[in-house]
ZAMARGU-4260 file (C-alpha; in steps of 0.2 Angstrom, whole numbers, plus 5000, padded with zeros to 4 digits):
<rodrens>
0) 5572/4716/5958 | 5562/4704/5960 | 5549/4707/5944 | 5566/4707/5934 | 5571/4691/5938
5) 5554/4681/5938 | 5553/4692/5919 | 5571/4684/5914 | 5566/4666/5921 | 5550/4666/5911
10) 5561/4671/5896 | 5572/4658/5899 | 5557/4646/5900 | 5551/4650/5883 | 5568/4653/5874
15) 5569/4633/5883 | 5552/4627/5876 | 5549/4637/5859 | 5568/4629/5853 | 5570/4625/5837
20) 5576/4608/5845 | 5563/4605/5854 | 5554/4587/5852 | 5538/4585/5848 | 5526/4575/5859
25) 5527/4562/5847 | 5545/4561/5849 | 5543/4560/5867 | 5531/4547/5866 | 5544/4536/5856
30) 5540/4530/5840 | 5525/4521/5843 | 5510/4530/5838 | 5506/4543/5854 | 5485/4544/5859
35) 5480/4559/5868 | 5468/4555/5886 | 5452/4562/5888 | 5445/4573/5903 | 5430/4566/5912
40) 5416/4569/5924 | 5411/4555/5934 | 5395/4558/5944 | 5379/4550/5950 | 5360/4553/5952
45) 5349/4542/5960 | 5345/4532/5946 | 5362/4534/5936 | 5378/4534/5933 | 5385/4549/5919
50) 5401/4553/5913 | 5403/4567/5904 | 5418/4574/5893 | 5422/4588/5882 | 5424/4583/5863
55) 5424/4599/5852 | 5427/4595/5835 | 5423/4577/5834 | 5410/4570/5824 | 5398/4557/5835
60) 5403/4543/5818 | 5422/4546/5826 | 5419/4543/5843 | 5418/4524/5849 | 5409/4520/5869
65) 5410/4503/5874 | 5405/4494/5891 | 5412/4481/5895 | 5408/4473/5916 | 5411/4488/5926
70) 5423/4497/5912 | 5418/4511/5901 | 5430/4513/5887 | 5429/4531/5876 | 5438/4531/5860
75) 5439/4543/5846 | 5448/4553/5833 | 5451/4572/5832 | 5455/4577/5813 | 5463/4593/5810
80) 5453/4602/5795 | 5468/4608/5788 | 5488/4603/5790 | 5500/4618/5799 | 5519/4614/5796
85) 5525/4614/5812 | 5539/4629/5810 | 5522/4640/5808 | 5517/4635/5824 | 5519/4647/5839
90) 5509/4635/5852 | 5503/4622/5849 | 5491/4616/5863 | 5476/4607/5856 | 5477/4587/5853
95) 5472/4581/5835 | 5473/4562/5831 | 5467/4548/5843 | 5461/4547/5861 | 5454/4535/5874
100) 5451/4536/5890 | 5446/4523/5902 | 5433/4526/5917 | 5430/4512/5932 | 5411/4511/5935
105) 5409/4513/5954 | 5393/4502/5956 | 5384/4490/5946 | 5374/4494/5929 | 5364/4489/5915
110) 5375/4492/5901 | 5360/4484/5891 | 5349/4501/5893 | 5364/4516/5893 | 5364/4529/5878
115) 5377/4542/5874 | 5373/4556/5866 | 5383/4574/5859 | 5377/4592/5863 | 5389/4607/5860
120) 5405/4598/5859 | 5401/4588/5875 | 5399/4569/5876 | 5387/4562/5889 | 5385/4544/5894
125) 5370/4538/5905 | 5372/4521/5914 | 5357/4515/5925 | 5364/4507/5940 | 5357/4490/5944
130) 5341/4492/5956 | 5342/4480/5972 | 5329/4470/5968 | 5337/4465/5952 | 5351/4457/5960
135) 5340/4446/5970 | 5331/4430/5961 | 5318/4421/5969 | 5315/4405/5967 | 5298/4396/5970
140) 5304/4380/5979 | 5291/4365/5971 | 5286/4350/5980 | 5293/4331/5976
</rodrens>
């Protein structure tokens, strides 16, 4: 009995989500252009902050990485190669279009020495941490 009830509930949910009148993500977001968000992993090693993001199907030239103060911003555009009519989709979970993500860095870094690479659909950004000695500047005292 419980199994039949779960099956009926599932069918109702599927009917509601696959209904022809169902709104698209763009309609939910309003008239303004919808921008997707990017999943990231952020971790540290002894000397570096590392940010990893799966960005399958995006070319390196379509990715922009900016570091300002203590924030890293990743922007890009995942272009759909073939346009499929909305009515022909059964399920559409992949996001196509512009995406962005900003990450607040957990510690001071040297942004000038940061590097980014894209391998097998995974973007890796490595940003060296500020070495404690770099924060302190000794000043020689001159006699007057």
